[in-house]
C-alpha positions in Angstrom: 124.9 48.7 44.9 126.8 46.6 42.4 127.4 47.4 38.7 125.3 44.6 37.5 122.2 45.8 39.4 122.6 49.3 38.0 122.8 47.9 34.5 119.6 46.0 35.0 117.8 49.1 36.3 118.8 51.0 33.2 117.7 48.3 30.8 114.2 48.2 32.6 113.8 51.9 32.4 114.7 52.1 28.8 112.3 49.2 27.9 109.5 51.0 29.9 110.2 54.2 28.0 109.9 52.4 24.6 106.6 50.8 25.7 105.3 54.2 26.7 106.2 55.5 23.2 104.5 52.5 21.5 101.4 53.0 23.6 101.1 56.6 22.6 101.4 55.6 19.0 98.3 53.2 19.2 96.2 55.3 21.6 93.9 56.4 18.8 93.1 52.9 17.5 92.5 50.6 20.6 89.4 50.9 22.7 89.4 51.8 26.3 88.3 48.3 27.4 87.7 44.8 25.7 84.1 43.2 25.8 83.3 40.0 27.7 81.5 36.9 26.1 77.6 37.4 25.3 75.1 36.1 27.9 72.5 33.2 26.9 68.8 34.5 26.6 65.8 32.9 28.3 64.1 30.1 26.4 61.3 30.9 24.0 58.6 28.4 23.0 58.2 27.8 19.4 55.4 25.2 20.0 53.2 25.1 23.1 51.0 22.1 24.1 47.3 22.3 23.0 44.1 21.1 24.6 43.2 17.5 23.8 40.3 15.1 24.2 40.5 11.4 24.9 38.2 9.5 22.6 37.2 6.2 24.0 40.4 4.6 25.3 42.9 6.2 22.9 45.7 8.2 24.7 46.6 11.7 23.6 50.0 13.2 22.7 51.2 16.5 24.1 54.2 18.3 22.5 56.2 21.4 23.1 59.4 23.0 21.5 61.7 25.8 22.9 65.0 27.5 22.0 67.6 28.0 23.5 67.0 25.2 25.9 69.4 23.0 27.8 66.6 21.1 29.4 62.8 20.8 28.8 60.3 18.8 30.8 56.5 18.5 31.4 54.7 19.1 34.7 51.1 17.8 35.0 48.7 18.9 37.8 51.7 20.4 39.7 53.8 17.3 39.6 56.8 16.6 37.4 56.4 13.9 34.8 58.9 11.0 35.1 61.9 11.6 32.9 61.5 8.1 31.3 58.0 9.2 30.1 59.5 12.0 27.9 60.6 11.6 24.3 63.1 14.3 23.6 64.6 15.5 20.4 67.5 18.0 20.0 68.5 20.1 16.9 70.3 23.3 16.0 68.6 26.4 14.6 70.2 27.0 11.3 69.7 30.8 11.5 70.6 31.6 15.1 72.8 28.7 15.9 71.0 28.1 19.2 70.0 24.7 20.5 66.3 23.7 20.0 64.7 21.0 22.2 61.4 19.3 21.5 59.6 16.9 23.9 56.5 14.6 23.8 54.5 12.9 26.5 51.4 10.5 26.3 48.4 11.0 28.6 46.1 8.0 29.1 42.4 7.8 30.1 43.4 6.2 33.3 45.6 9.1 34.3 42.7 11.6 33.7 40.2 9.5 35.6 42.4 9.1 38.6 42.4 12.9 39.1 40.2 14.0 42.0 39.1 17.6 42.4 37.2 20.3 40.6 40.0 21.3 38.2 40.5 19.5 34.9 43.6 17.5 34.2 46.3 19.9 32.9 49.9 19.8 31.7 52.6 22.5 31.3 56.0 22.6 29.6 59.1 24.1 31.4 62.3 24.9 29.6 65.7 25.9 31.1 68.7 27.9 29.8 71.7 29.5 31.5 69.6 32.7 31.8 66.7 31.0 33.6 63.4 29.1 33.0 60.3 29.7 30.9 56.8 28.1 31.3 54.3 27.3 28.5 50.5 27.7 28.7 48.5 25.0 30.3 47.0 22.4 28.1 43.8 20.7 29.4 43.1 17.0 28.7 39.5 15.9 29.0 37.6 12.7 28.3 35.3 13.3 25.3 31.7 12.1 25.2 28.3 12.9 23.7 25.0 12.0 25.4 22.4 10.2 23.4 19.3 12.3 24.2 18.8 15.8 22.9 17.9 18.4 25.5 15.2 19.7 23.0 14.2 18.2 19.7 12.4 19.9 16.8 8.6 19.4 16.6 6.6 19.0 13.5 4.0 21.6 12.7 1.7 23.0 10.1 2.1 26.6 9.0 0.4 28.8 6.5 2.2 30.1 3.4 4.8 32.9 4.1 4.6 32.4 7.8 7.8 32.6 9.9 8.8 29.2 11.3 11.0 28.4 14.3 12.4 24.9 14.7 14.2 24.5 18.0 17.1 22.2 18.8 19.2 21.8 21.9 22.0 19.2 21.2 22.9 16.5 23.8 25.5 17.4 26.4 29.0 16.6 25.4 32.7 17.4 25.6 33.7 19.0 23.4 30.4 20.8 22.8 28.6 19.4 19.8 28.4 21.2 16.4 24.9 21.3 14.9 23.7 20.9 11.3 20.2 20.9 10.0 19.0 18.4 7.3 16.0 19.0 5.0 14.9 15.7 3.5 18.4 14.3 4.4 20.2 17.2 2.6 22.3 19.6 4.6 20.9 23.2 4.9 23.4 25.9 4.0 22.1 29.4 4.9 24.8 30.8 2.7 23.1 29.3 -0.4 19.5 29.9 0.7 19.0 33.2 2.5 15.5 32.1 3.6 17.1 29.9 6.2 18.9 31.2 9.4 20.6 29.1 12.1 20.9 31.0 15.4 23.8 30.8 17.9 21.5 28.6 20.0 21.3 26.1 17.0 17.6 26.9 16.2 16.5 27.0 12.6 14.5 29.9 11.4 12.6 29.9 8.1 11.9 33.5 7.4 9.0 33.0 5.0 7.6 29.5 4.6 7.3 28.4 1.0 5.5 25.4 -0.5 8.9 23.9 -1.3 9.8 24.1 2.5 7.3 21.3 3.1 9.7 18.6 4.2 11.2 16.5 7.0 13.7 18.4 9.1 16.3 16.7 11.3 18.8 18.2 13.8 22.2 16.5 13.7 24.8 17.0 16.5 28.4 15.8 16.2 31.7 16.0 18.0 34.9 13.9 18.0 33.1 11.0 19.7 29.9 10.4 17.8 27.0 11.8 15.8 23.4 12.0 17.0 20.2 12.6 15.1 17.1 14.1 16.5 13.6 12.8 15.7 12.4 14.0 12.4 10.0 17.0 12.4 7.6 17.2 9.5 6.8 20.7 8.4 3.7 21.2 6.3 3.2 24.5 4.6 -0.5 24.7 3.7 -2.6 27.0 1.6 -6.2 27.7 2.5 -8.6 27.7 -0.4 -10.3 30.8 -1.9 -13.3 31.1 -4.2 -13.0 32.1 -7.8 -15.5 34.6 -9.3 -19.0 33.5 -10.1 -19.7 32.3 -13.7 -22.5 33.8 -15.7 -26.0 32.5 -15.1 -26.8 29.5 -17.4 -29.8 29.5 -19.7 -33.0 28.2 -18.3 -33.1 24.4 -18.5 -36.8 24.3 -19.4 -37.9 25.1 -22.9 -41.5 25.7 -21.7 -42.7 26.4 -18.2 -40.8 26.5 -14.9 -37.1 25.6 -14.8 -33.8 26.5 -13.2 -30.8 28.7 -13.9 -27.4 27.9 -12.4 -24.0 29.5 -11.8 -20.9 28.1 -10.3 -17.6 29.0 -8.7 -14.6 26.9 -7.8 -12.3 26.8 -4.9 -9.2 27.5 -7.0 -8.2 31.1 -6.1 -6.1 29.6 -4.6 -6.8 25.9 -4.4 -6.3 24.4 -0.9 -3.0 22.6 -0.6 -1.4 20.4 2.1 -4.4 20.3 4.3 -5.4 23.9 4.0 -9.0 24.8 4.8 -11.5 24.2 2.0 -13.6 27.2 0.9 -16.7 27.8 3.0 -20.0 28.2 1.3 -21.7 26.5 -1.6 -19.9 26.0 -4.9 -23.1 26.8 -6.9 -26.3 28.8 -6.8 -29.6 28.1 -8.4 -32.7 30.3 -9.1 -36.0 29.5 -10.7 -36.9 30.7 -14.2 -40.0 30.4 -16.4 -40.2 30.1 -20.2 -43.5 31.1 -22.0 -43.2 30.9 -25.9 -43.2 27.5 -27.8 -41.9 27.3 -31.4 -44.4 26.3 -34.2 -44.4 22.5 -34.8 -42.4 21.8 -31.7 -45.4 20.1 -30.0 -45.9 17.6 -32.8 -42.2 16.7 -32.7 -42.4 16.0 -29.0 -45.4 13.7 -29.4 -43.8 11.9 -32.3 -40.6 11.3 -30.3 -42.6 9.8 -27.3 -44.5 7.4 -29.6 -41.2 6.3 -31.2 -39.6 5.7 -27.9 -42.5 3.6 -26.7 -42.5 1.5 -29.8 -38.7 0.9 -29.4 -39.1 -0.2 -25.8 -41.8 -2.7 -26.8 -39.6 -4.3 -29.5 -36.7 -4.7 -27.1 -38.9 -6.3 -24.5 -40.2 -8.8 -27.1 -36.7 -9.7 -28.2 -35.5 -10.3 -24.6 -38.5 -12.6 -23.9 -37.9 -14.7 -27.0 -34.2 -15.1 -26.1 -35.1 -16.2 -22.6 -37.6 -18.7 -23.8 -35.2 -20.3 -26.3 -32.4 -20.6 -23.7 -34.8 -22.3 -21.2 -35.9 -24.8 -23.9 -32.3 -25.5 -24.9 -31.4 -26.1 -21.3 -34.2 -28.6 -20.8 -33.2 -30.5 -24.0 -29.5 -30.7 -23.1 -28.0 -34.1 -22.5 -26.2 -34.8 -19.2 -23.3 -37.2 -19.8 -20.9 -38.2 -17.0 -17.3 -39.2 -17.4 -18.2 -42.9 -17.9 -20.6 -42.2 -20.8 -18.1 -39.8 -22.4 -15.4 -42.4 -22.2 -17.8 -45.1 -23.6 -18.6 -42.7 -26.5 -14.9 -42.5 -27.3 -14.9 -46.2 -28.2 -17.7 -46.0 -30.7 -17.7 -44.7 -34.3 -17.9 -41.0 -34.9 -21.6 -41.1 -35.7 -22.5 -42.7 -32.3 -24.7 -40.5 -30.0 -24.4 -41.1 -26.2 -27.6 -42.3 -24.6 -29.7 -40.0 -22.5 -29.6 -40.1 -18.7 -33.2 -41.5 -18.6 -32.2 -44.6 -20.7 -32.4 -47.7 -18.5 -29.6 -49.3 -20.4 -27.2 -46.4 -19.6 -23.8 -47.7 -18.4 -23.6 -47.3 -14.6 -21.2 -44.5 -13.6 -19.2 -46.8 -11.3 -18.9 -49.6 -13.8 -15.9 -49.9 -16.0 -16.4 -49.4 -19.8 -16.9 -52.5 -22.0 -13.6 -52.8 -23.8 -14.7 -56.0 -25.6 -17.2 -54.3 -27.9 -16.4 -54.0 -31.6 -14.4 -50.9 -32.2 -14.2 -48.9 -35.3 -11.3 -47.0 -36.8 -11.1 -43.3 -36.1 -9.2 -40.8 -38.2 -7.6 -37.6 -36.9 -5.0 -36.7 -34.3 -4.8 -37.9 -30.7 -6.3 -35.5 -28.1 -6.2 -35.4 -24.4 -9.3 -36.5 -22.4 -8.4 -34.1 -19.6 -11.2 -31.5 -20.2 -14.0 -34.0 -20.7 -15.9 -32.4 -17.8 -15.9 -29.0 -19.5 -16.1 -30.0 -23.1 -17.8 -33.3 -22.7 -20.1 -32.7 -25.7 -17.2 -32.3 -28.1 -16.1 -35.3 -30.2 -12.8 -36.9 -29.3 -10.9 -38.0 -32.4 -8.5 -40.9 -32.0 -5.7 -42.4 -34.0 -6.2 -44.3 -37.3 -5.0 -47.5 -35.8 -7.5 -50.1 -34.3 -8.0 -49.4 -30.6 -8.6 -53.0 -29.4 -6.3 -55.1 -31.6 -4.3 -55.4 -29.4 -4.5 -53.3 -26.2 -1.3 -54.3 -24.4 -0.6 -51.1 -22.5 -4.0 -49.4 -22.2 -4.7 -48.6 -18.6 -7.9 -46.7 -17.8 -9.2 -45.8 -14.4 -12.4 -43.7 -14.3 -13.7 -41.9 -11.2 -16.3 -39.3 -10.6 -13.6 -36.5 -11.0 -12.5 -35.7 -14.5 -9.3 -33.9 -13.5 -6.1 -35.7 -14.7 -2.9 -35.6 -12.9 -0.7 -37.1 -15.6 -0.8 -38.4 -19.2 1.8 -40.9 -20.4 2.5 -41.8 -24.0 4.6 -45.0 -24.0 7.5 -44.7 -26.4 7.4 -48.1 -27.9 6.3 -46.7 -31.3 3.7 -49.4 -31.9 1.3 -47.1 -33.8 1.6 -44.6 -36.6 1.5 -41.6 -34.2 3.7 -43.4 -31.8 1.4 -43.9 -28.9 -1.4 -45.5 -26.9 -3.0 -43.3 -24.3 -2.2 -44.1 -20.6 -4.3 -42.1 -18.2 -4.2 -41.7 -14.4 -7.2 -40.0 -13.0 -7.9 -38.5 -9.6 -10.6 -40.1 -7.4 -13.3 -38.2 -5.6 -13.1 -40.1 -2.4 -12.4 -38.5 1.1 -10.2 -35.5 0.8 -6.6 -36.2 1.9 -4.2 -34.1 3.9 -4.0 -30.7 2.1 -0.2 -30.7 2.7 0.3 -33.9 0.7 0.2 -32.5 -2.8 1.4 -35.6 -4.5 -1.1 -37.8 -6.3 -4.1 -35.5 -6.1 -5.3 -32.0 -7.1 -5.4 -29.2 -4.6 -8.5 -27.0 -4.3 -7.9 -24.1 -6.5 -9.1 -20.5 -6.4 -9.2 -19.3 -10.0 -7.8 -15.9 -9.0 -4.9 -17.5 -7.1 -3.9 -20.5 -9.2 -2.9 -21.6 -12.6 -2.6 -25.1 -14.2 -1.8 -26.7 -17.5 -0.9 -30.1 -19.0 2.8 -29.9 -19.9 5.2 -32.2 -21.7 8.7 -32.3 -22.9 8.3 -28.9 -24.7 7.8 -27.2 -21.3 5.8 -24.1 -20.6 5.0 -21.4 -18.1 2.4 -21.1 -15.4 1.6 -17.5 -14.1 -0.9 -16.3 -11.5 -2.0 -12.9 -12.9 -1.5 -9.8 -10.9 0.6 -11.5 -8.3 4.2 -11.8 -9.6 4.1 -15.6 -9.0 5.1 -17.9 -11.9 6.7 -21.3 -12.6 8.9 -21.8 -15.7 9.2 -25.4 -16.9 12.1 -25.4 -19.5 12.1 -27.6 -22.5 13.4 -31.0 -21.6 12.5 -30.7 -17.9 9.8 -33.3 -18.4 11.0 -36.6 -19.9 10.1 -37.4 -23.5 6.7 -39.0 -23.9 5.4 -38.0 -20.4 2.7 -35.4 -19.7 1.8 -33.9 -16.3 -1.0 -31.7 -15.2 1.1 -29.1 -13.4 -0.4 -26.5 -11.0 0.7 -23.4 -9.2 -1.3 -22.2 -6.2 -0.9 -19.3 -3.8 -1.9 -20.7 -0.4 -4.5 -19.0 1.7 -2.7 -17.1 4.4 -3.1 -18.6 7.9 -0.8 -18.3 10.9 0.0 -22.0 10.8 1.3 -21.7 7.2 3.8 -18.9 7.9 7.4 -19.9 7.2 8.7 -17.3 9.8 9.8 -18.3 13.3 11.6 -16.4 16.1 13.0 -13.2 14.8 12.3 -14.1 11.1 9.7 -12.5 9.0 7.7 -13.9 6.1 8.6 -11.8 3.0 6.1 -13.0 0.4 3.3 -15.5 -0.4 3.5 -19.2 0.3 3.3 -21.0 -3.0 2.6 -24.7 -3.8 3.6 -26.1 -7.2 3.2 -29.7 -8.3 2.7 -32.5 -8.6 5.3 -32.8 -5.9 6.5 -36.4 -6.7 7.2 -35.9 -10.4 10.7 -36.5 -11.7 12.4 -33.6 -13.5 15.3 -33.9 -15.9 16.5 -30.4 -15.3 15.7 -27.5 -12.9 12.5 -25.5 -13.1 12.3 -21.8 -12.1 9.8 -20.7 -9.4 9.5 -16.9 -9.1 8.3 -15.4 -5.8 7.8 -11.7 -5.1 9.3 -10.4 -1.8 9.1 -7.2 0.2 12.7 -7.0 1.6 14.4 -3.6 1.1 17.8 -4.6 -0.4 19.6 -1.2 -0.6 22.3 -2.5 1.8 23.3 -6.0 3.0 21.1 -6.0 6.1 19.2 -9.3 5.4 19.8 -13.0 5.9 17.4 -14.6 3.4 16.3 -18.2 3.7 14.2 -20.4 1.4 11.9 -22.8 3.3 9.7 -25.8 2.3 6.8 -27.4 4.1 7.0 -31.2 4.6 4.1 -33.6 4.7 3.6 -33.1 8.4 3.1 -29.3 8.0 6.5 -28.4 9.5 8.8 -25.8 7.8 12.3 -26.9 6.9 15.2 -24.7 5.7 16.2 -25.5 2.1 18.9 -22.8 1.5 20.2 -19.6 3.0 21.5 -17.1 0.5 25.3 -16.8 0.6 25.7 -20.2 2.3 25.5 -22.4 -0.8 27.6 -25.6 -1.1 27.8 -28.6 -3.5 25.0 -30.2 -1.5 22.6 -27.3 -2.0 19.5 -28.5 -3.8 18.6 -25.1 -5.2 20.0 -21.8 -6.5 18.5 -18.5 -5.3 18.7 -15.5 -7.5 17.7 -12.4 -5.4 16.5 -9.3 -7.3 15.0 -6.0 -6.0 11.4 -7.1 -5.8 11.4 -10.8 -6.5 13.5 -14.0 -6.1 13.9 -16.8 -8.6 14.5 -20.4 -7.4 16.1 -23.0 -9.6 15.0 -26.3 -8.2 14.3 -29.9 -9.1 11.8 -30.9 -6.4 8.3 -29.4 -6.5 6.3 -28.7 -3.3 5.3 -25.8 -1.0 7.8 -23.0 -0.6 8.1 -19.6 1.1 10.8 -17.0 1.6 11.8 -15.8 5.1 14.4 -13.4 6.4 16.0 -11.8 9.5 18.2 -8.8 10.1 21.9 -9.4 9.7 23.7 -7.8 12.7 24.7 -5.2 13.5 22.3 -3.4 11.2 18.5 -3.5 11.3 16.7 -4.6 8.1 13.7 -2.9 6.6 10.6 -4.3 5.0 8.7 -2.6 2.2 5.0 -2.0 3.2 2.1 -0.5 1.4 -0.6 1.7 3.1 -4.0 1.6 1.5 -6.9 3.9 2.5 -10.5 2.7 2.0 -13.9 4.2 2.6 -17.6 3.1 2.2 -18.9 3.3 -1.4 -20.9 6.4 -2.1 -23.5 7.6 -1.6 -23.4 7.5 2.2 -26.9 7.4 3.7 -25.9 7.2 7.4 -24.5 9.8 9.8 -21.7 7.3 10.6 -18.7 7.1 8.3 -15.6 4.9 8.6 -12.1 5.2 7.2 -10.0 2.0 7.0 -6.2 1.9 6.6 -4.6 -1.4 5.7 -0.9 -2.1 6.3 0.2 -4.9 4.0 3.4 -6.2 2.5 4.6 -4.5 -0.7 3.9 -7.4 -3.0 1.3 -7.6 -5.8 -0.5 -10.5 -4.2 -0.8 -8.9 -0.8 -2.4 -5.8 -2.2 -4.7 -7.9 -4.4 -5.9 -9.8 -1.3 -6.8 -6.5 0.4 -8.7 -5.2 -2.7 -10.7 -8.4 -3.0 -11.6 -8.2 0.8 -12.7 -4.5 0.5 -14.7 -5.3 -2.6 -16.6 -7.8 -0.7 -17.2 -5.3 2.1 -18.4 -2.6 -0.3 -15.3 -0.4 0.2 -13.5 1.8 -2.3 -9.8 2.8 -2.5 -9.6 6.5 -2.0 -6.1 7.0 -3.5 -3.1 5.0 -4.6 -1.3 3.1 -1.8 1.7 4.8 -0.2 5.0 3.0 0.5 6.5 2.8 3.9 9.8 1.3 5.1 9.2 -0.7 8.3 12.4 -1.2 10.3 13.3 -4.1 12.6 13.4 -1.8 15.6 10.7 -3.3 17.9 8.7 -0.1 17.5 5.0 -0.2 16.8 3.1 1.4 13.8 1.2 4.5 15.0 -1.9 5.9 13.2 -3.6 9.1 14.0 -6.2 11.5 12.4 -6.0 15.3 12.4 -7.6 18.4 11.2 -11.1 17.2 11.3 -13.6 20.1 10.7 -15.2 19.8 14.1 -18.1 22.1 13.2 -19.4 19.3 10.9 -17.6 16.1 12.0 -16.5 14.4 15.2 -14.2 11.4 15.8 -15.4 8.5 17.9 -11.8 7.5 18.7 -11.2 8.2 22.4 -7.4 7.9 22.3 -5.1 10.3 20.4 -3.8 7.5 18.2 -4.0 3.7 17.4 -1.1 1.3 17.2 -0.4 -2.0 15.4 2.1 -4.0 17.4 5.5 -4.4 15.9 5.5 -8.2 16.0 2.2 -8.5 14.1 3.7 -6.6 11.2 7.2 -8.0 11.3 6.3 -11.6 11.6 4.3 -11.4 8.4 2.0 -14.2 9.7 -1.1 -12.0 10.3 -2.8 -10.5 7.3 -4.4 -8.3 6.4 -3.8 -5.8 9.2 -5.8 -2.6 9.4 -7.1 0.2 11.7 -10.4 2.0 11.4 -11.3 5.6 12.2 -15.0 6.0 13.0 -16.5 9.4 12.3 -19.9 11.0 12.7 -21.2 13.9 10.7 -23.5 16.5 12.2 -26.3 16.1 9.6 -27.1 14.4 6.4 -26.5 17.6 4.6 -22.8 17.5 5.3 -21.0 15.9 2.4 -17.5 17.4 2.3 -14.8 15.7 4.5 -11.3 17.0 4.8 -8.8 15.5 7.2 -5.2 14.3 7.5 -4.2 10.7 8.5 -0.7 10.2 9.7 0.9 6.7 9.7 4.4 6.2 11.0 6.6 3.8 12.8 7.6 5.1 16.2 11.1 6.6 15.8 10.9 5.7 12.1 9.5 6.7 8.8 5.9 7.8 8.1 3.4 8.8 5.5 0.5 11.4 5.5 -2.8 11.0 3.7 -4.4 14.3 2.8 -8.0 13.4 2.4 -10.5 15.7 0.7 -13.6 13.9 -0.6 -17.3 14.2 -1.2 -18.9 11.2 0.5 -22.0 11.5 -1.7 -20.0 11.5 -5.0 -19.2 8.3 -6.7 -15.5 8.0 -7.1 -13.8 6.3 -10.1 -12.2 3.1 -9.0 -8.4 3.1 -8.4 -6.3 0.4 -10.1 -3.1 0.3 -8.1 -2.2 -3.2 -9.2 0.7 -3.4 -11.7 -0.5 -4.0 -15.2 2.6 -5.8 -16.3 1.3 -9.3 -15.9 -2.5 -8.8 -16.1 -2.4 -9.4 -19.9 -0.1 -12.5 -19.6 -2.1 -15.7 -19.9 -2.2 -17.9 -16.7 -0.6 -20.7 -18.7 1.5 -20.9 -21.8 2.5 -24.2 -23.4 5.4 -25.1 -25.6 7.6 -22.7 -27.6 5.1 -19.8 -27.2 6.1 -19.7 -23.5 9.7 -18.7 -24.2 11.2 -15.6 -25.6 14.3 -17.3 -26.9 13.8 -19.5 -30.0 15.0 -23.1 -29.6 17.4 -22.9 -32.5 19.2 -19.9 -31.0 19.2 -21.6 -27.5 20.9 -24.7 -29.0 23.6 -22.6 -30.8 24.4 -20.6 -27.7 24.7 -23.7 -25.5 26.9 -25.4 -28.1 29.2 -22.3 -28.2 29.5 -21.7 -24.4 29.1 -25.1 -22.6 32.6 -26.3 -23.4 35.2 -24.8 -21.1 37.5 -22.2 -22.7 41.1 -21.5 -21.7 40.4 -17.8 -22.0 37.4 -18.1 -19.8 35.1 -17.0 -22.6 32.5 -19.6 -21.8 29.3 -20.0 -19.8 31.1 -18.6 -16.7 31.6 -15.2 -18.4 27.9 -15.3 -19.5 26.9 -15.8 -15.9 29.0 -12.8 -14.9 27.5 -10.6 -17.6 24.0 -11.5 -16.6 24.6 -11.2 -12.9 24.1 -14.9 -12.1 27.6 -15.6 -10.8 27.0 -15.6 -7.0 27.6 -19.4 -6.8 28.9 -20.8 -10.1 29.4 -24.3 -8.7 25.6 -24.9 -9.0 25.7 -24.4 -12.7 28.9 -26.4 -13.1 27.2 -29.5 -11.9 24.6 -29.4 -14.7 25.0 -31.2 -18.1 24.4 -27.8 -19.9 25.3 -24.9 -17.6 24.5 -22.4 -20.4 21.0 -23.9 -20.8 20.3 -23.4 -17.1 21.5 -19.9 -17.3 19.2 -19.2 -20.2 16.3 -20.7 -18.3 17.0 -18.3 -15.4 17.3 -15.4 -17.8 13.8 -16.3 -19.2 12.4 -16.2 -15.7 14.0 -12.9 -14.7 12.8 -11.2 -17.9 9.3 -12.6 -18.0 7.6 -9.2 -18.6 10.4 -7.6 -20.7 12.3 -10.5 -22.2 14.3 -8.4 -24.8 16.8 -10.3 -26.8 18.9 -7.1 -27.0 20.1 -7.5 -23.4 21.2 -11.1 -24.1 22.8 -10.0 -27.4 24.7 -7.3 -25.6 26.2 -9.8 -23.1 27.2 -12.1 -26.0 28.7 -9.2 -27.9 30.9 -8.2 -24.9 32.1 -11.8 -24.8 33.2 -11.6 -28.5 30.7 -14.4 -29.6 30.2 -12.9 -33.0 29.1 -16.2 -34.6 26.2 -16.5 -32.1 25.2 -12.8 -32.8 24.9 -13.6 -36.5 22.4 -16.4 -35.6 20.4 -14.2 -33.3 20.3 -11.4 -35.9 19.1 -13.8 -38.7 16.8 -16.0 -36.7 15.8 -13.8 -33.7 14.1 -10.4 -33.5 16.8 -8.5 -31.5 
């Protein structure tokens, strides 16, 4: 062994010895072994996918999130979802420092429908880490729906007070299952607020103790994510049967001497029957005989004296009546009969001239023209119209102070058998002191022309359905009382110097005169105003009532006119106005106002505006024969008519002619454009005393008959028969409702032998208004104030404070271009305001609008000259 090798061994041994020494020094500090790197845990889901429902065709999103996760994917129905269909997001947990992965997928309706099998479509999320995999819960995806028909709907019923009530409801089948709410008169029932209500797990409604306030319409409402369904409405009536009060004390004997009666009574008020409850059984009074024996001294003499005085008074009254009748008959025999020709001849004689009698052989022949060559005297006094010569022919007719026949350049007189004048014209040549020579145009009594041609003749007029007046440049107003129909002729509408006999007539309702066609419905009366050929200098305002329910924009309203051939033509559809529109239509809650310059025959029609169905306002009126009833048969008639004053007036006049009486005020009913009929039925008849002759359970009025509005009046009759003539009390209930719509109930309790006071359901607002008003008295706004308002607002203002702002304040701004084409837009607006406020024309409303516009100078005028 060489020396170098020995040296190396020694150095190695010495180094090893030092290491051993160092190791022994640190043996108490270092551990026995060093740890390896920490292992990654299994993924944990922070968000798992949830069940979802596909509504219509909208896809659903499924999402999950896990940490730590190196990969995360969805598996649906056992198959991996394509990687391109995943939307993945990666982040770092700020607390643990681990990787967080989140993923979304979209599931469409097509994917769900393509799955075959009994199991629903499901998806599951799978996450990986270095330690392994973790799966989420399954999320099921279903197509949501809700059937239309309820499995069980609540049924209406009548229950006694404090009785327990069960209203059942089984909602339509649906996914997800529908939630159920109950409505009471369209208000949601909350059992937490009213402990008398209880909703079971089966969705039934329990009323623990029925109260009178629980009489209402109940509806079951089912809803889920797809739709909401309403059951048919169940009417619950809580009734109270009547009970007798205690008997009163016996009355005194009604005879002062001899045999008489004593009486005591009781009333069915303990409690009184309510909501169809049974009336008390038994008589309401008892009567026993009594005898009175003593007579006070001197009483017999007083009785005889009273009888003698009564006989003398009756004799005097009979004598007076006979004398009056004799004088009237003599005056009638002595009266002169003067036709229109003799009256006109008398007008051209001095004031002391007396027309000849009819038996005078020299009497001017009725068909011969008057002799205008006879000497004429001078007449003093104002010029009067000859229009009412038929009615007031015996009155003297004063003429002007100027000579009548020197000269007569423009006098034109045509005399016929009729005395009704269509027009009077005063020429404006100013040739006389009062300005005028009378020019008349009379109407002949020849063959009656076509009733649709209202120009140049007078229509036959029913006094209750018409109005007429001779109007000139000062204007006026024609109103048909108790109908809501009127015609406003503003000042200046008729040219200066011209007079017209204007009329307003509500046409008799016939099917051929209805303005409705197809799906349209007539909404009010058909009205003729004229004469139709007259020229107007500014628009007049025709007011027509209507029965359209305008709570929501469900209507398309059209104004129509009838031409000379009897055909209906559209004039204007509300909301479709243009510069060529001849009219302006102002629609209000119960009436419409038409600004127009052409008179004729008009009617308002309407149809539903899709997709919603419109509703008409109807009135239901119950009539019975006038008491006392002397027959075993008894009839109840229910009329269904439009909710307009004229329609109800027509029914009242018809029943008055039939001897019927209105039992109670008419009830309103909203009739929907749903093609369902109106159903009428009678219930709760006391079968021990009455029987119904109706074989079916109910009667129906077809939908089209009501909706078209062309058949009036519509009614149904219920024929009853009582067991004997001694039966006088009748209690029953009559239900009227549209199938699958709204309804009304008549609770009838009457004594058919008792004379009922007449009901007056007609509105009294226009019954006191005269049928015609002429000149300034027809208008609420004085002419001086009108002129100042027009002068202030007609001129356009840069700030917009002109007639346009007034139209906006009054609610007349639906189509401003109509007013902009008029010489005085403000004047036309004020005419419309007069028509809209016919019954309550308060200047305060107009003053308020002007005050909001800042027109203080006009307010000063209205305060000083008006009465606001």
